[in-house]
Residue, then its C-alpha position, 0 to 999 in steps of 0.5 A: m948730808e945725803q948726796r945725789k948725782l949731778g952729771g959726773m959730780e956728787v952734790s948735796a941732795i938739797g942745794l941753795g938757790c941764791m937769787g933772792m939774796s940780790e933781788f926779787y924778794g924785797a930788801t936785801d942784806d949782804a951781811q945776812s946773805l953771807a952768814t946764810l951761805e956760811a951756815a949752808f956750807e957748815a951744814g953740808v950744802t955743796l950746790f949753790d945756784t946763781a945766774d948773771t941776771y940776778g941783781f945784774g951780776h951782784n949775786e955772782e959777786l956775792l957768791g964770789r966773796f963767799l967762795r974765797g978759800r972754798q974753791g973745789r969744796v962746793r959746786i957752783a951753778s950759774k946761767f946765762a941768756i936773760v938780758r935785762e937793763p938795770g932796774r927793769y924786769e923786761r928782758r930779751i933772750d940771747n943764746s948766740p955763741d959770741y954772747i955765750r963766750s962773753a957772758c961766761e968770761a964775765s961770770l968767771k970774773r965775778l965769781g972769782v973762779e977758773c971754772i963754773d961747775l955747771y953752766y945753764i942756758h937760762r932760757l932758749n931762743l931757738e928762733q934766734t939761735p939754733l940749738e946746735e950753735s949754742l951747744g957747740a959754744l958751750a962744748e968749746l968752753k967745756r973743752a977749754g976748762k971754763i965750765g965743767a958741765i952743761g945744763l938747760c932750763e925750762v925746756s921740753a922733753a923733746t928739746l932735752l932729748r934732742a940736746a942730749a943727742l948733741q952734747t952731754i946734758a948734766a942737768v935741767q932746771s925747772e920749776y917743780s913743786l906741789w903747785t907746779r908739777d909740770p915736769e911730770q908731763g915728760v921732762l922728769q922721765a926724759c931726765a932719767d932717760v939721758g942721765a940728767a939731774l932735775c934741779a927743782y927751783s921754787p920748790l916751795g912755790r916762791g914761799f907760798l907752800t910754807g904758809k909764811v908769805a907776808p901779805e905786805s910782800l904782795h904789794d911791794a914793788k921789789d917783790a916779784r910776787s906782787f906781779n905774779p899771776r898766782f898771787a893776784a887777788e883773783n887767784l890767791a883765795s883759790n890757791e890758799r886751799i893748797v896751803a891748807i892741805v900742805r899744813a894739815i898733812a905736815a901737822e900729821k907728820s910732825c914736820t913743817p909745811a916746807q919740810l913736807a913739800l921738799a920731802w915730797l920732791l926728794a921722793q920723786g926720784p934720785q935725779v931730783i935735787p931741790i934748790p930752795g932759795t932763802k937769805r935767812i939762816s932759820y929758813l935754811h935749817d927748816n928746809l934742810g930738815a926735810l932730809q929727815v922726813r920719810l914719806s911712805e908710798a901711801e903718803l906720797a899717793r895721798i899727797s899727789a892725789a890731794l894736790p894734782l897737776g894743774i891745781a894752782q890757779g894762774e900762770r907761773y909768770s907774767v907774760e914777760g917772764m913766760q918768754g922761753l918756757n918749755a922751748 
Protein backbone atom coordinates (compact mmCIF):
# COMPACT_ATOMS: atom_id res chain seq x y z
CA MET A 1 0.00 0.00 0.00
CA GLU A 2 1.37 3.39 -1.00
CA GLN A 3 1.85 5.70 1.99
CA ARG A 4 1.40 9.45 2.32
CA LYS A 5 2.28 11.86 5.12
CA LEU A 6 -0.39 13.28 7.39
CA GLY A 7 1.16 15.50 10.02
CA GLY A 8 3.78 13.39 11.74
CA MET A 9 2.08 10.18 10.66
CA GLU A 10 2.21 7.97 7.60
CA VAL A 11 -1.11 6.64 6.36
CA SER A 12 -2.41 4.73 3.36
CA ALA A 13 -2.64 6.88 0.23
CA ILE A 14 -6.37 6.12 0.11
CA GLY A 15 -8.37 6.13 3.33
CA LEU A 16 -11.89 4.98 4.09
CA GLY A 17 -14.76 7.35 4.83
CA CYS A 18 -17.15 5.62 7.21
CA MET A 19 -20.13 8.01 7.31
CA GLY A 20 -22.38 5.99 5.00
CA MET A 21 -22.13 3.00 7.32
CA SER A 22 -24.40 4.86 9.74
CA GLU A 23 -26.62 7.24 7.75
CA PHE A 24 -27.12 9.50 4.72
CA TYR A 25 -26.92 6.74 2.06
CA GLY A 26 -29.98 4.60 2.61
CA ALA A 27 -30.31 1.48 4.74
CA THR A 28 -27.39 0.43 6.92
CA ASP A 29 -26.12 -3.00 7.93
CA ASP A 30 -23.58 -3.24 10.76
CA ALA A 31 -22.44 -6.76 9.83
CA GLN A 32 -21.78 -5.69 6.25
CA SER A 33 -20.00 -2.54 7.41
CA LEU A 34 -17.77 -4.43 9.85
CA ALA A 35 -16.84 -6.87 7.08
CA THR A 36 -15.91 -3.93 4.85
CA LEU A 37 -13.79 -2.37 7.61
CA GLU A 38 -12.01 -5.70 8.05
CA ALA A 39 -11.42 -6.00 4.30
CA ALA A 40 -10.01 -2.47 4.20
CA PHE A 41 -7.60 -3.28 7.02
CA GLU A 42 -6.50 -6.49 5.32
CA ALA A 43 -5.89 -4.53 2.09
CA GLY A 44 -3.59 -2.10 3.89
CA VAL A 45 -5.91 0.85 4.54
CA THR A 46 -4.77 2.58 7.72
CA LEU A 47 -6.79 5.83 7.74
CA PHE A 48 -10.42 5.59 8.83
CA ASP A 49 -12.56 8.73 8.93
CA THR A 50 -15.59 9.29 11.15
CA ALA A 51 -17.37 12.03 13.15
CA ASP A 52 -19.49 12.24 16.25
CA THR A 53 -22.48 13.46 14.23
CA TYR A 54 -22.54 10.44 11.87
CA GLY A 55 -25.46 8.38 13.08
CA PHE A 56 -25.46 10.43 16.30
CA GLY A 57 -22.48 8.51 17.67
CA HIS A 58 -23.29 5.18 16.01
CA ASN A 59 -20.43 5.51 13.51
CA GLU A 60 -17.83 5.97 16.23
CA GLU A 61 -19.30 3.07 18.20
CA LEU A 62 -19.14 0.89 15.08
CA LEU A 63 -15.51 1.82 14.55
CA GLY A 64 -14.89 1.09 18.21
CA ARG A 65 -16.03 -2.48 17.64
CA PHE A 66 -13.70 -2.78 14.66
CA LEU A 67 -10.77 -1.27 16.57
CA ARG A 68 -10.69 -3.83 19.37
CA GLY A 69 -7.22 -5.33 19.28
CA ARG A 70 -6.09 -3.01 16.49
CA GLN A 71 -5.21 0.12 18.47
CA GLY A 72 -1.96 1.53 17.21
CA ARG A 73 -2.18 -0.33 13.91
CA VAL A 74 -4.57 2.11 12.22
CA ARG A 75 -5.19 5.86 12.37
CA ILE A 76 -8.56 7.26 13.33
CA ALA A 77 -9.77 10.71 12.30
CA SER A 78 -12.88 12.06 13.95
CA LYS A 79 -14.63 15.42 14.05
CA PHE A 80 -16.76 17.61 16.30
CA ALA A 81 -18.82 20.82 16.00
CA ILE A 82 -21.99 19.79 14.11
CA VAL A 83 -24.77 19.40 16.65
CA ARG A 84 -28.01 17.76 15.49
CA GLU A 85 -31.09 16.25 17.03
CA PRO A 86 -31.78 12.55 16.31
CA GLY A 87 -33.77 12.10 13.15
CA ARG A 88 -33.12 15.63 11.91
CA TYR A 89 -30.75 17.11 9.33
CA GLU A 90 -30.90 20.63 10.79
CA ARG A 91 -27.83 21.55 12.80
CA ARG A 92 -25.99 24.17 14.78
CA ILE A 93 -22.25 24.69 14.92
CA ASP A 94 -20.49 24.72 18.31
CA ASN A 95 -16.75 25.43 18.54
CA SER A 96 -16.71 26.52 22.20
CA PRO A 97 -13.90 25.16 24.40
CA ASP A 98 -16.35 23.53 26.82
CA TYR A 99 -18.09 21.73 23.98
CA ILE A 100 -14.78 20.66 22.45
CA ARG A 101 -13.68 19.05 25.71
CA SER A 102 -16.99 17.25 26.28
CA ALA A 103 -17.25 16.13 22.64
CA CYS A 104 -13.73 14.69 22.74
CA GLU A 105 -14.41 12.70 25.92
CA ALA A 106 -17.59 11.29 24.39
CA SER A 107 -15.79 10.31 21.17
CA LEU A 108 -12.94 8.65 23.06
CA LYS A 109 -15.46 6.55 24.97
CA ARG A 110 -17.40 5.52 21.86
CA LEU A 111 -14.23 4.67 19.96
CA GLY A 112 -12.73 2.83 22.92
CA VAL A 113 -9.36 4.54 22.55
CA GLU A 114 -7.19 6.77 24.71
CA CYS A 115 -6.16 9.07 21.85
CA ILE A 116 -7.86 10.18 18.61
CA ASP A 117 -5.09 10.37 16.03
CA LEU A 118 -6.57 13.31 14.11
CA TYR A 119 -9.32 15.52 15.53
CA TYR A 120 -11.02 17.96 13.16
CA ILE A 121 -13.20 21.00 13.72
CA HIS A 122 -16.01 19.78 11.45
CA ARG A 123 -17.28 23.28 10.71
CA LEU A 124 -16.26 26.70 11.99
CA ASN A 125 -18.54 29.26 13.63
CA LEU A 126 -16.23 32.22 13.98
CA GLU A 127 -19.05 34.54 15.02
CA GLN A 128 -19.70 32.39 18.09
CA THR A 129 -16.15 31.40 19.04
CA PRO A 130 -12.86 33.04 18.04
CA LEU A 131 -10.50 30.69 16.24
CA GLU A 132 -7.86 31.26 18.91
CA GLU A 133 -10.15 29.85 21.62
CA SER A 134 -11.06 26.71 19.66
CA LEU A 135 -7.47 25.99 18.73
CA GLY A 136 -6.36 26.66 22.30
CA ALA A 137 -8.76 24.00 23.59
CA LEU A 138 -7.51 21.54 20.98
CA ALA A 139 -3.91 22.29 21.95
CA GLU A 140 -4.79 21.43 25.56
CA LEU A 141 -6.25 18.10 24.44
CA LYS A 142 -3.12 17.42 22.41
CA ARG A 143 -0.86 18.14 25.38
CA ALA A 144 -3.00 15.84 27.49
CA GLY A 145 -2.49 13.03 24.96
CA LYS A 146 -6.19 12.80 24.08
CA ILE A 147 -5.67 13.79 20.46
CA GLY A 148 -2.61 13.33 18.29
CA ALA A 149 -3.09 16.08 15.71
CA ILE A 150 -5.41 18.97 14.85
CA GLY A 151 -7.41 19.28 11.63
CA LEU A 152 -9.83 21.72 10.02
CA CYS A 153 -12.70 21.06 7.62
CA GLU A 154 -13.97 23.17 4.73
CA VAL A 155 -11.94 26.28 5.55
CA SER A 156 -10.64 29.03 3.30
CA ALA A 157 -6.97 29.38 2.52
CA ALA A 158 -6.84 32.55 4.62
CA THR A 159 -8.28 30.77 7.66
CA LEU A 160 -5.89 27.87 7.24
CA LEU A 161 -2.88 30.18 7.13
CA ARG A 162 -4.16 32.05 10.17
CA ALA A 163 -4.74 28.80 12.07
CA ALA A 164 -1.33 27.40 11.12
CA ALA A 165 0.30 30.49 12.61
CA LEU A 166 -1.35 29.58 15.94
CA GLN A 167 -1.08 25.77 16.02
CA THR A 168 0.28 22.99 13.84
CA ILE A 169 -2.51 21.95 11.47
CA ALA A 170 -1.97 18.38 10.26
CA ALA A 171 -4.80 18.20 7.73
CA VAL A 172 -7.65 19.99 6.04
CA GLN A 173 -10.66 17.98 4.98
CA SER A 174 -12.48 19.42 1.97
CA GLU A 175 -14.75 18.11 -0.70
CA TYR A 176 -12.54 17.59 -3.75
CA SER A 177 -13.30 15.68 -6.91
CA LEU A 178 -13.67 16.01 -10.64
CA TRP A 179 -16.94 17.84 -10.11
CA THR A 180 -15.85 19.86 -7.05
CA ARG A 181 -12.46 21.41 -7.71
CA ASP A 182 -12.87 24.30 -5.26
CA PRO A 183 -9.68 23.49 -3.23
CA GLU A 184 -7.66 24.48 -6.29
CA GLN A 185 -8.67 28.11 -5.61
CA GLY A 186 -6.16 28.45 -2.80
CA VAL A 187 -6.65 25.75 -0.19
CA LEU A 188 -4.57 23.10 -1.99
CA GLN A 189 -1.59 25.44 -2.23
CA ALA A 190 -2.07 26.64 1.36
CA CYS A 191 -1.94 23.02 2.54
CA ALA A 192 1.37 22.57 0.73
CA ASP A 193 2.68 25.82 2.20
CA VAL A 194 1.93 24.85 5.82
CA GLY A 195 2.72 21.14 5.45
CA ALA A 196 -0.86 19.94 5.90
CA ALA A 197 -2.46 17.02 4.11
CA LEU A 198 -5.65 17.60 2.16
CA CYS A 199 -8.05 14.76 2.89
CA ALA A 200 -10.50 14.76 -0.01
CA TYR A 201 -13.98 13.67 1.01
CA SER A 202 -16.68 12.76 -1.50
CA PRO A 203 -13.90 12.16 -4.06
CA LEU A 204 -16.40 10.27 -6.21
CA GLY A 205 -19.01 13.02 -6.13
CA ARG A 206 -21.22 11.16 -3.62
CA GLY A 207 -21.06 8.18 -5.95
CA PHE A 208 -22.14 10.18 -8.99
CA LEU A 209 -18.81 9.93 -10.81
CA THR A 210 -18.98 6.12 -10.74
CA GLY A 211 -22.09 6.17 -12.90
CA LYS A 212 -23.75 3.75 -10.48
CA VAL A 213 -26.14 5.99 -8.54
CA ALA A 214 -29.46 4.15 -8.48
CA PRO A 215 -32.37 6.38 -9.55
CA GLU A 216 -34.46 5.14 -6.63
CA SER A 217 -31.89 6.50 -4.16
CA LEU A 218 -32.80 10.00 -5.31
CA HIS A 219 -36.29 9.47 -3.95
CA ASP A 220 -35.24 7.81 -0.68
CA ALA A 221 -35.73 10.13 2.29
CA LYS A 222 -32.85 8.33 4.05
CA ASP A 223 -30.47 9.20 1.21
CA ALA A 224 -29.00 12.71 1.44
CA ARG A 225 -28.75 12.87 -2.34
CA SER A 226 -32.53 13.11 -2.46
CA PHE A 227 -32.26 16.71 -1.23
CA ASN A 228 -28.87 17.63 -2.64
CA PRO A 229 -29.17 20.37 -5.29
CA ARG A 230 -26.77 18.68 -7.72
CA PHE A 231 -29.05 15.66 -7.89
CA ALA A 232 -32.23 17.71 -8.38
CA ALA A 233 -34.00 17.14 -11.68
CA GLU A 234 -33.18 20.62 -12.99
CA ASN A 235 -29.43 19.97 -12.53
CA LEU A 236 -29.10 16.22 -12.92
CA ALA A 237 -29.50 16.08 -16.69
CA SER A 238 -26.78 18.68 -17.15
CA ASN A 239 -24.46 16.91 -14.73
CA GLU A 240 -24.84 13.61 -16.54
CA ARG A 241 -22.40 14.89 -19.16
CA ILE A 242 -19.70 14.82 -16.46
CA VAL A 243 -20.25 11.09 -15.96
CA ALA A 244 -20.16 10.51 -19.71
CA ILE A 245 -16.74 12.16 -19.95
CA VAL A 246 -15.35 10.19 -17.01
CA ARG A 247 -16.69 6.92 -18.45
CA ALA A 248 -15.18 7.59 -21.86
CA ILE A 249 -11.70 8.39 -20.56
CA ALA A 250 -11.82 5.48 -18.10
CA ALA A 251 -12.67 3.10 -20.94
CA GLU A 252 -9.61 4.31 -22.84
CA LYS A 253 -7.46 3.64 -19.74
CA SER A 254 -9.05 0.21 -19.16
CA CYS A 255 -10.06 1.20 -15.63
CA THR A 256 -13.34 1.96 -13.93
CA PRO A 257 -14.72 5.51 -13.62
CA ALA A 258 -14.10 5.38 -9.86
CA GLN A 259 -10.47 4.42 -10.41
CA LEU A 260 -9.96 7.23 -12.91
CA ALA A 261 -11.49 9.83 -10.58
CA LEU A 262 -9.35 8.70 -7.64
CA ALA A 263 -6.17 8.39 -9.73
CA TRP A 264 -6.67 11.97 -10.91
CA LEU A 265 -6.93 13.14 -7.30
CA LEU A 266 -3.85 11.21 -6.22
CA ALA A 267 -1.94 12.96 -8.98
CA GLN A 268 -2.86 16.44 -7.74
CA GLY A 269 -0.08 16.42 -5.17
CA PRO A 270 1.56 14.23 -2.51
CA GLN A 271 -0.45 15.98 0.17
CA VAL A 272 -3.78 14.80 -1.29
CA ILE A 273 -5.34 11.76 0.43
CA PRO A 274 -8.74 10.70 -0.95
CA ILE A 275 -11.12 9.14 1.59
CA PRO A 276 -13.89 7.55 -0.51
CA GLY A 277 -16.71 6.17 1.56
CA THR A 278 -18.36 2.81 1.05
CA LYS A 279 -20.04 0.06 3.03
CA ARG A 280 -19.49 -2.61 0.38
CA ILE A 281 -16.37 -4.74 -0.09
CA SER A 282 -16.69 -4.78 -3.89
CA TYR A 283 -16.67 -0.97 -4.06
CA LEU A 284 -13.76 -0.85 -1.61
CA HIS A 285 -11.59 -3.02 -3.85
CA ASP A 286 -12.65 -1.09 -6.94
CA ASN A 287 -11.56 2.16 -5.25
CA LEU A 288 -8.21 0.76 -4.15
CA GLY A 289 -7.55 -0.28 -7.73
CA ALA A 290 -6.93 3.42 -8.44
CA LEU A 291 -3.47 2.98 -6.93
CA GLN A 292 -2.52 0.95 -10.02
CA VAL A 293 -3.68 3.61 -12.50
CA ARG A 294 -1.00 5.99 -13.76
CA LEU A 295 -1.95 9.14 -15.62
CA SER A 296 0.53 10.98 -17.84
CA GLU A 297 0.87 14.75 -17.77
CA ALA A 298 -0.98 14.89 -21.08
CA GLU A 299 -3.82 12.75 -19.71
CA LEU A 300 -4.07 14.87 -16.57
CA ALA A 301 -4.23 18.02 -18.67
CA ARG A 302 -6.90 16.50 -20.89
CA ILE A 303 -9.05 15.46 -17.91
CA SER A 304 -8.69 18.85 -16.25
CA ALA A 305 -9.64 20.64 -19.45
CA ALA A 306 -12.66 18.41 -20.05
CA LEU A 307 -13.92 18.83 -16.47
CA PRO A 308 -13.00 22.39 -15.47
CA LEU A 309 -13.68 24.14 -12.19
CA GLY A 310 -17.37 24.98 -11.93
CA ILE A 311 -18.63 22.42 -14.44
CA ALA A 312 -21.20 20.93 -12.04
CA GLN A 313 -24.63 22.50 -11.87
CA GLY A 314 -26.12 23.17 -8.43
CA GLU A 315 -24.75 23.92 -4.97
CA ARG A 316 -22.82 21.22 -3.11
CA TYR A 317 -25.32 21.18 -0.23
CA SER A 318 -28.76 22.41 0.69
CA VAL A 319 -28.92 25.78 2.48
CA GLU A 320 -28.72 23.99 5.84
CA GLY A 321 -25.65 22.01 4.84
CA MET A 322 -23.83 25.09 3.58
CA GLN A 323 -23.39 26.39 7.14
CA GLY A 324 -19.74 26.90 7.97
CA LEU A 325 -18.36 26.17 4.50
CA ASN A 326 -15.29 28.18 3.46
CA ALA A 327 -15.14 29.97 6.81
